[in-house]
N, C-alpha and C positions, 0 to 999 in steps of 0.2 A: 446710833447713829447717823444720823443720813449719807452718804456720800455725794448729795448735786449738789453741795452746795464748793462742795472740795473742788477746787481748780489744779490741774494740773500748771507744774509754773514749764511753764512753755516756751523756758531759756532752753532749760536740759535738753529740747528737743534743737530748736537753734545749732547747739553746742553741736548736738554729734550731725547735725546737715552739715556745716559748718567743718566736718573735722571729716567728712564725706569726703567733699569738694575740695580738699586741698591737695588728700592718697589724693583727686586722679590730675589735679595739675602737678604733681611731682613727680607720679609717672609720664604723665602726657609730656612734662622737660628734658621729664627721662629719653625718652626715646627722639627729641627732639634734636635733640644734645650730641648725642649720635649713642647713646648706649643700645641702643637696637640696634642699633651698625658693628657693636663688640660680642656681642652674644648675636646676630647671621655668624658670623667669621666664627668664631667661637663654636659654631653647630655645624661648621661647614668642617669642621679638621674630622681626616680618614679615622676611621672603628676603625676600630682588627677583630673579627668572632674568630671566634674559636670554637670547633664538632663540640662539646661537651661528652656527647654516648652517643655510636652510631642505631642509625633502626635497624630495629628484628624487625622481618616476616613475623605476623598472625601464626600459628600452628594452621594448616585445616584443619576447616570445620569434619568430622566422619561419617563416610560414607556411609547414608541414613537405607536399609535396604527395603523394596516397601513392600509391604504388612502383607500373610498368603492370602487369596482368593479368596472368597468368602463362598462357601459350602453352597450349590445348590436348591432353591429348601420343596422337599416334597408335596402337590401336599392333599394329607389325606383324605383315606377316598369318602366314604359317604357311608352315615350309621346306616344296619342294616337293621329293618323290623322285621 
């Protein structure tokens, strides 16, 4: 079966586009008529904040002692033949 001759139904695509346009128009209408103003007023209400836990200082890292100095390398004497 070839799908070359199978045409998609354009009304399905147009229905989706009309739905998107309708949602946008409803959102714009809600903002214009004052729903946006009511939302802003709701957001301006004072917020109550509580401290859940106090900050605890992390422990100081342990002091690292420097490694002991390297011993001096003495060159061996030349071989005696």
